[in-house]
C-alpha positions as CSV (number, residue, x, y, z in Angstrom):
1,X,0.0,0.0,0.0
2,X,2.9,2.3,0.6
3,X,3.7,2.2,-3.1
4,X,0.5,4.1,-4.0
5,X,1.5,7.5,-2.5
6,X,4.9,7.2,-4.1
7,X,3.4,6.6,-7.5
8,X,1.1,9.6,-7.0
9,X,4.1,11.8,-6.3
10,X,5.9,10.6,-9.5
11,X,2.8,11.3,-11.6
12,X,2.4,14.7,-10.1
13,X,6.1,15.6,-10.9
14,X,5.7,14.3,-14.5
15,X,2.5,16.3,-15.0
16,X,4.1,19.5,-13.7
17,X,5.3,22.0,-16.3
18,X,9.0,21.5,-17.0
19,X,10.0,25.0,-16.0
20,X,8.4,24.5,-12.5
21,X,9.8,21.1,-11.6
22,X,12.2,21.0,-8.6
23,X,10.4,23.8,-6.7
24,X,8.1,23.6,-3.7
25,X,4.4,23.9,-4.4
26,X,4.1,27.1,-2.3
27,X,7.1,28.7,-4.1
28,X,5.8,28.0,-7.6
29,X,2.2,28.9,-6.9
30,X,0.7,30.8,-9.8
31,X,0.6,34.6,-9.2
32,X,-2.7,36.1,-8.3
33,X,-3.6,38.2,-11.4
34,X,-6.2,41.0,-11.2
35,X,-6.8,41.1,-14.9
36,X,-10.2,39.7,-15.9
37,X,-8.5,37.5,-18.5
38,X,-4.9,36.5,-19.0
39,X,-2.7,34.1,-21.0
40,X,1.0,33.3,-20.8
41,X,2.2,31.1,-23.7
42,X,5.6,29.8,-24.8
43,X,5.9,31.3,-28.2
44,X,8.0,28.5,-29.7
45,X,6.2,25.4,-28.3
46,X,2.7,26.9,-27.9
47,X,2.6,25.5,-24.3
48,X,0.2,27.4,-22.1
49,X,2.0,28.3,-18.9
50,X,-0.8,30.3,-17.3
51,X,-4.4,31.0,-18.2
52,X,-7.4,32.8,-16.8
53,X,-10.7,33.2,-18.7
54,X,-8.6,32.8,-21.9
55,X,-11.7,32.1,-24.1
56,X,-13.8,34.9,-22.8
57,X,-14.8,37.5,-25.4
58,X,-13.9,41.0,-24.2
59,X,-13.4,44.4,-25.8
60,X,-9.8,45.0,-26.8
61,X,-9.5,48.7,-27.3
62,X,-6.3,49.8,-29.0
63,X,-4.9,46.2,-29.2
64,X,-6.9,46.5,-32.4
65,X,-4.0,48.6,-33.9
66,X,-1.8,45.5,-34.2
67,X,-4.2,44.1,-36.8
68,X,-4.5,47.5,-38.4
69,X,-0.8,47.5,-38.8
70,X,-0.7,44.0,-40.2
71,X,-3.2,44.6,-43.0
72,X,-1.6,47.9,-43.8
73,X,1.8,46.2,-44.3
74,X,0.4,43.3,-46.2
75,X,-1.3,45.7,-48.6
76,X,2.3,46.7,-49.6
77,X,1.4,50.4,-49.8
78,X,4.0,53.1,-50.3
79,X,5.5,53.8,-46.8
80,X,6.6,57.2,-48.0
81,X,3.2,58.3,-49.3
82,X,1.9,61.4,-47.5
83,X,-1.2,60.7,-45.3
84,X,-3.2,63.6,-43.9
85,X,-5.4,63.8,-40.8
86,X,-8.9,64.8,-41.8
87,X,-12.0,65.7,-39.9
88,X,-13.2,62.1,-40.4
89,X,-10.3,60.9,-38.2
90,X,-11.4,63.0,-35.2
91,X,-12.8,60.9,-32.4
92,X,-16.3,62.3,-31.9
93,X,-17.5,59.3,-29.9
94,X,-15.2,59.6,-26.8
95,X,-13.6,63.0,-27.5
96,X,-10.1,61.5,-27.0
97,X,-7.2,63.9,-27.1
98,X,-4.7,63.8,-30.0
99,X,-1.6,65.9,-30.7
100,X,-2.2,65.3,-34.4
101,X,-4.3,68.2,-35.6
102,X,-6.6,68.1,-38.6
103,X,-4.5,68.9,-41.6
104,X,-1.3,67.4,-40.2
105,X,0.5,65.4,-42.9
106,X,3.0,62.6,-42.3
107,X,4.2,59.7,-44.3
108,X,2.3,56.4,-44.0
109,X,5.3,54.9,-42.2
110,X,5.3,57.7,-39.6
111,X,1.6,57.3,-39.0
112,X,2.1,53.6,-38.5
113,X,4.9,54.3,-36.0
114,X,2.7,56.6,-34.0
115,X,-0.3,54.3,-34.1
116,X,1.7,51.4,-32.7
117,X,4.0,53.1,-30.3
118,X,1.9,56.1,-29.0
119,X,-1.4,54.5,-29.7
120,X,-2.4,57.6,-31.7
121,X,-6.0,57.1,-32.7
122,X,-6.0,59.7,-35.4
123,X,-3.0,58.1,-37.0
124,X,-4.7,54.7,-37.0
125,X,-7.8,56.2,-38.4
126,X,-5.8,57.9,-41.1
127,X,-4.1,54.6,-42.0
128,X,-7.6,53.0,-42.4
129,X,-8.8,56.0,-44.5
130,X,-5.9,55.7,-46.8
131,X,-6.3,52.0,-47.2
132,X,-7.4,50.9,-50.7
133,X,-11.2,51.2,-50.6
134,X,-11.2,53.3,-47.4
135,X,-12.1,52.4,-43.8
136,X,-14.7,49.7,-44.6
137,X,-12.2,47.8,-46.8
138,X,-9.6,48.1,-44.1
139,X,-11.9,46.6,-41.5
140,X,-13.0,43.9,-43.9
141,X,-9.3,43.0,-44.4
142,X,-8.8,42.9,-40.7
143,X,-11.7,40.4,-40.2
144,X,-10.5,38.3,-43.0
145,X,-7.0,38.2,-41.6
146,X,-8.4,37.2,-38.2
147,X,-10.2,34.3,-39.8
148,X,-7.0,33.2,-41.6
149,X,-5.1,33.2,-38.2
150,X,-7.8,31.1,-36.6
151,X,-9.0,33.9,-34.4
152,X,-12.6,32.5,-34.2
153,X,-13.6,34.6,-31.2
154,X,-12.6,37.9,-32.7
155,X,-14.6,40.7,-34.4
156,X,-13.4,44.1,-35.7
157,X,-15.7,47.0,-36.4
158,X,-13.2,49.8,-36.6
159,X,-9.4,50.3,-37.0
160,X,-8.7,52.1,-33.8
161,X,-10.6,50.2,-31.1
162,X,-12.5,53.3,-29.9
163,X,-16.0,51.9,-30.8
164,X,-15.8,49.4,-28.0
165,X,-17.3,46.8,-30.3
166,X,-14.0,45.2,-31.3
167,X,-13.8,42.0,-29.3
168,X,-11.4,39.1,-28.9
169,X,-10.2,36.5,-26.5
170,X,-6.8,36.2,-24.8
171,X,-6.4,33.0,-26.7
172,X,-7.0,34.7,-30.0
173,X,-4.8,37.7,-29.1
174,X,-1.8,35.3,-28.5
175,X,-2.2,34.3,-32.1
176,X,-2.3,37.9,-33.2
177,X,0.9,38.7,-31.2
178,X,2.6,35.7,-32.8
179,X,1.6,36.9,-36.3
180,X,2.5,40.5,-35.6
181,X,5.9,39.6,-34.2
182,X,6.9,38.3,-37.7
183,X,6.9,41.9,-39.0
184,X,10.2,43.8,-38.2
185,X,8.4,47.2,-38.4
186,X,5.8,46.1,-35.8
187,X,8.5,44.8,-33.5
188,X,10.6,48.0,-33.9
189,X,7.8,50.5,-33.7
190,X,6.0,48.9,-30.7
191,X,9.1,48.8,-28.6
192,X,10.7,52.1,-29.4
193,X,10.7,54.3,-26.2
194,X,10.0,57.5,-28.1
195,X,9.7,58.9,-31.7
196,X,10.0,62.4,-33.1
197,X,8.1,63.6,-36.2
198,X,8.2,66.9,-38.0
199,X,4.8,68.6,-38.8
200,X,5.4,71.7,-40.8
201,X,8.2,73.5,-39.0
202,X,7.4,71.9,-35.6
203,X,9.2,68.9,-34.2
204,X,7.0,66.7,-32.0
205,X,8.2,63.9,-29.8
206,X,5.8,61.0,-28.8
207,X,6.4,58.4,-26.1
208,X,5.5,54.7,-25.8
209,X,2.3,54.0,-23.9
210,X,3.9,51.0,-22.3
211,X,6.3,52.2,-19.6
212,X,7.9,48.8,-19.4
213,X,9.6,49.5,-22.8
214,X,11.8,51.9,-20.9
215,X,12.8,49.4,-18.2
216,X,16.1,47.6,-18.2
217,X,14.4,44.7,-16.4
218,X,12.4,43.7,-19.5
219,X,13.5,42.3,-22.8
220,X,10.5,43.2,-24.9
221,X,10.2,42.1,-28.6
222,X,6.6,43.5,-29.2
223,X,4.3,45.6,-27.1
224,X,0.8,47.1,-27.4
225,X,-1.5,48.7,-24.8
226,X,-5.1,49.5,-24.9
227,X,-7.7,51.4,-22.8
228,X,-11.3,52.4,-23.0
229,X,-13.9,52.3,-20.3
230,X,-15.5,49.1,-21.6
231,X,-12.2,47.2,-22.0
232,X,-10.2,48.4,-18.9
233,X,-6.5,48.5,-19.3
234,X,-5.1,45.9,-21.7
235,X,-1.6,44.8,-22.6
236,X,0.0,42.3,-24.9
237,X,3.7,41.6,-25.1
238,X,6.2,39.3,-26.6
239,X,9.1,39.1,-24.1
240,X,12.2,37.0,-23.4
241,X,11.9,35.6,-19.8
242,X,14.0,32.9,-18.2
243,X,15.6,32.2,-21.5
244,X,12.2,31.6,-23.2
245,X,10.2,33.5,-25.8
246,X,7.0,34.3,-24.0
247,X,3.7,35.9,-25.1
248,X,1.7,37.7,-22.4
249,X,-1.9,38.8,-22.8
250,X,-3.7,40.8,-20.1
251,X,-7.3,42.0,-20.5
252,X,-9.5,44.2,-18.4
253,X,-7.0,45.2,-15.7
254,X,-8.4,47.7,-13.2
255,X,-7.6,49.5,-9.9
256,X,-4.4,49.2,-7.9
257,X,-3.4,45.9,-9.6
258,X,-2.7,47.4,-13.0
259,X,-1.6,45.6,-16.2
260,X,2.0,46.6,-15.2
261,X,1.6,44.9,-11.8
262,X,0.2,41.7,-13.4
263,X,3.0,41.7,-15.9
264,X,5.6,42.1,-13.2
265,X,4.1,39.3,-11.1
266,X,4.2,37.0,-14.2
267,X,7.9,37.9,-14.8
268,X,8.9,37.2,-11.2
269,X,7.0,33.9,-11.2
270,X,8.6,32.6,-14.3
271,X,12.1,33.8,-13.3
272,X,11.8,32.1,-9.9
273,X,10.3,28.9,-11.2
274,X,13.2,28.6,-13.7
275,X,15.7,29.0,-10.9
276,X,17.0,32.3,-12.2
277,X,16.1,34.4,-9.2
278,X,15.3,34.1,-5.5
279,X,11.8,33.7,-4.1
280,X,9.3,36.5,-4.6
281,X,6.3,37.4,-2.7
282,X,3.1,38.8,-4.3
283,X,1.8,41.2,-1.7
284,X,-0.9,43.8,-2.1
285,X,1.6,46.3,-3.6
286,X,4.2,45.8,-6.3
287,X,7.6,44.5,-5.3
288,X,10.2,47.1,-4.5
289,X,11.8,48.5,-7.7
290,X,8.7,47.8,-9.8
291,X,6.2,50.0,-8.0
292,X,4.8,52.3,-10.6
293,X,1.7,54.3,-9.5
294,X,-1.1,54.1,-12.0
295,X,-1.8,57.4,-13.7
296,X,-4.8,56.0,-15.6
297,X,-7.9,56.6,-13.6
298,X,-11.4,56.5,-14.8
299,X,-10.8,59.6,-16.9
300,X,-7.8,58.2,-18.6
301,X,-7.4,58.8,-22.3
302,X,-8.1,55.9,-24.7
303,X,-4.9,54.2,-25.8
């Protein structure tokens, strides 16, 4: 009879994810995430390391812009063609602020950079307006691409994410991140800390909406944030953690436990489970050195 407990222990070890073996149960306990839905995936193997409501359909806000970028690049449009912000690109639904005034003209490539890095809604809208056939054709291309990628729980109705009717699942978004990561421009533009453009005689510098791109603690290969009231704070990233290429999806993060906090807890969990760092606690606040006060309250700008 004593063999039975021993056999159960062996089976438990075998079924445990490889990166977590050799650690005590308490030490490798999954971090408590405050995002409504989350997914952590090994990019190369497809192994799901952590999941929470991964198949729930939720609004995705500006995560939409990754698909806008993909269809823009796949259309092979002239990156140097001038694209102008028009009145049709102004957000009249939410009244979100933009530093790109009506009449501002940049190249398509510059608009793409601002849409991805700074989550500039008018830039994304202008990209869709300049797409062959206009905004409707752009959104159609986005939905067709989603089908090709097997994103069965995803639906796009606009190119910015402002409508609140663009929905997806954490599982689908991991597929989107994987696809987007194949484009060098998307990798470069979403991870640049800042970018300067010249409009007329004025030089304007924009910053990345993901503060983690400015942190030496992160090796980020792709990043995109999103926020509208219906979606909460969202974040997708491709990162290198504990020697592995990892895709992180966080949807509907609210309150003190922001998307940054959840991402930090995931990083620490993976690093410790792999044996690359000492034990971490997951208290109410963020660990020392990672504490970043949220500046996105209920009146935060979409992005």
